[in-house]
Structures are given as C-alpha cells and as structure tokens.
N, C-alpha and C positions, 0 to 999 in steps of 0.2 A: 199106670202102674196102681196096684191095690197095696194100700197100708195098713198092717195088721197092730192092733194096738197089743202089747205082750200084758197079760197078766197071771197073779198067781204063780203058780209053780215054772212056768216059762220064763220067769223073772230070775230065777236060780238063785234067790237070795237065802243066807246063811239062817238056820233056826237060830233061838237061843242060845240053846247048849253048843252048838257050832260056832255062833259067835263068840262065848266066852272061851273057849278052847283056843279061837284062831290067835294066832302073831298079831299084836296091836303093833301101831303107827308108834313112833316115840314122842308123842306129844300128848299134852295135858289142858285142860282149857278149866280155868279158875273164874266163877263167877263172884265178883265183888259187892255184896248188898243189892241184887237185883231184886225189883218189886213184884215182878208180873210171873206170876205164875204158867200164864202162857209161854212167855219167854223162856221159862226153865224148860218147859216141856219139849218148846223147839227146840232148844240148843241141846238138849237130849237127843231128838232126832237126827240132828246133825253131826253129832258125835258120834251116833251110830252108824252112820254112812262112811264115815272118814276112818272107821275101826281106831277112836281113839284109845289111850291108855287109858286116862283117868278124869273124870269132871267133879270138881272140888266146887260146892255149895258154899258159900260163906256169909256170914253175919245173919242180916235177915231173910238172905234166898232160901225159899222155902224148899222144901225135900218132899219127896213121896212118903206115903201116898197120900194123894190129894187130887180129885177129880179136875181141877182146872190144869192140870200139868197132863195127867194120864190123858185128856182130852187132846191134847197138840205133841204130847211124845208118843201116842199109838203105839204103846209097848217096849218103847226104847228106854222105859225108866226100869225096866227087868232086865235089859241087854248089857246098859252102860252102864261100867265099875263108878258108882258116884259116890264120894265121901262128904259129910258134912263137917265144916269147922265152923267155931267160931269167930275164929280170927284169919283175917286175910292174911296178914303177915306171918304167922306160924305156918301158912300151907308154903308162903314163898320162900321163907326159910328153909323149911324141910326140902321143897323142890331143888333149892338151889345147892342143898347138901347133898344131895342125890347126884348132881351133875348136869339139870338141868337148867338152860338158858331160859330168864323169862322175860316177857314183854307185855309190857300195859298196851291197850288197845284205845288209843287216847289221841289229842289233839295237843302239842305242846312245842316248845319253840326249838327242842330238838328230835322231834318225832324224824323218821324213814319212811317214806310213802311205800306202802304195800308194793306197789310194782318194782317199786326198787330193792326190796330185801333180798337179800342172798340168806337162803335158808342154808346151813352146814348139816350134815347129817349127826348132830349131837340132839340129846334129846331138849325140845323146847315146850314152855307153857306160855298161853296167851291168857291176859286177864282182861276181862270186859267187867264194866262198871255199870252202877247205878242210871237206870233211865233219864234220870233230872241231872244227877252231881256228876256222872261219869267214875272213872276210877280216882279212889281217893290219891289225894298229894301226896300223903306218906307211902301209900302202896306203889306209884308212880315213880318216887326215888327209891324206892326198894328194889325196882327190876334193873335189868341188865339195859333193857331198852322200851324204847316209844314207837310204836308201828300205826300210822296215821292212815284211813282208806280216804282216799280224793273225792270229794265233793264238788258239784259245779254249780248247784240251785241256790236258793235261799236258807235253806235250814242248816244248821250246823252240826246234825246228828246224823246218824241210822240208827233205826231200831236195833237192838242188840242182837236177835235172833240173826237180823238180815246180816249184820257186822260179821258176824259166826260164820254165817255159811259162805261169804265172800274170802275172809281171811282161812278158812280152811280149804277152800278150793283152791286159792292160791299157793297155799301152802301144799297140798296134795301134788296141784300141778308140775312143781318146780321141782318136786320129788320124784317123778315117775319119767 
C-alpha cells in the first residue's frame, strides 16, 4: 500500500477570512499569567485547530505581535480572536455573566478527572495557569469547577500547551 502525505491545498484548511467568518464552538480559553511566549503561540494554534470562540491573555501573559509567539503560532495569532485583560478575575466574571461555565485546569481536592467530565452544550471556558505556580488560588475559587488531567509519572504537571491540546481534544471528542 502506498501512503501519500497530504500537503497544502489537499488538506482543505480554511483561509484566515473563512476562519474568522466560520461559526465557532462555544468555548473560550483563558491564560492566567502564562510566562512563555512559545506556550502562548502554541495555545493559539490549538485554539485555531478547534474553532475556539475566544482566547483571553491575562496578566503577564504576552500578546502578539512578538517573534516568539509568531514562531509557534504560525499565523494563528491572526486567525484566533484573542483579547488581552490585565485581570483574570474580570474575565471570569464577564464570562460567567454571559452564561459560560468556567473550569480551572488544576490539581485540587475537588478536581474531576478529565476522562470523567461530562460537557453539556452550554458555553464553557477553560483556565490554564502559570508554568510554575499554576492557576491562582483566587481564580480557582471563582471558577465553577476544576478539571485535572491524570498523570502517571514522577512530574506533577504537563506543559500548558500540551494540557490545552489534551483538554480541547477531549472536549471536541465528546461533542461530536
């Protein structure tokens, strides 16, 4: 059997204009004080891949344009609807006021394992935290719930970009 790798137009991807006009899935991603611009760019690419409604860049989280974001976003910084806010708490308040159910992605005593999550069809927002300190405790307590991604090794956390990819894949898988 011959396997042909698909490239370019064969992949039938949306143009940036078509992406912006496309109906988005009812979810948002919130980055709470993420330090790495490479993580920001990677999360932008993942948000593009899953038709994310909005990406909120909060606190010290860097915003485009910046070479290190562009390097990993590979154009997604132009397609994804990203919004900067100094305050993650303000973003959570706004999202809840618009009917979003907000979940911190963190390890807590009340966390629900990702594979056990039941996503209903209301809008949801997922909050990812700082690479060292995670999601701020006040932010966690302002959320409607906490989701944990199970881990089996010696490390106690995944890279934020990896966590975002796993979580959005599981969210997408349960919606289709």
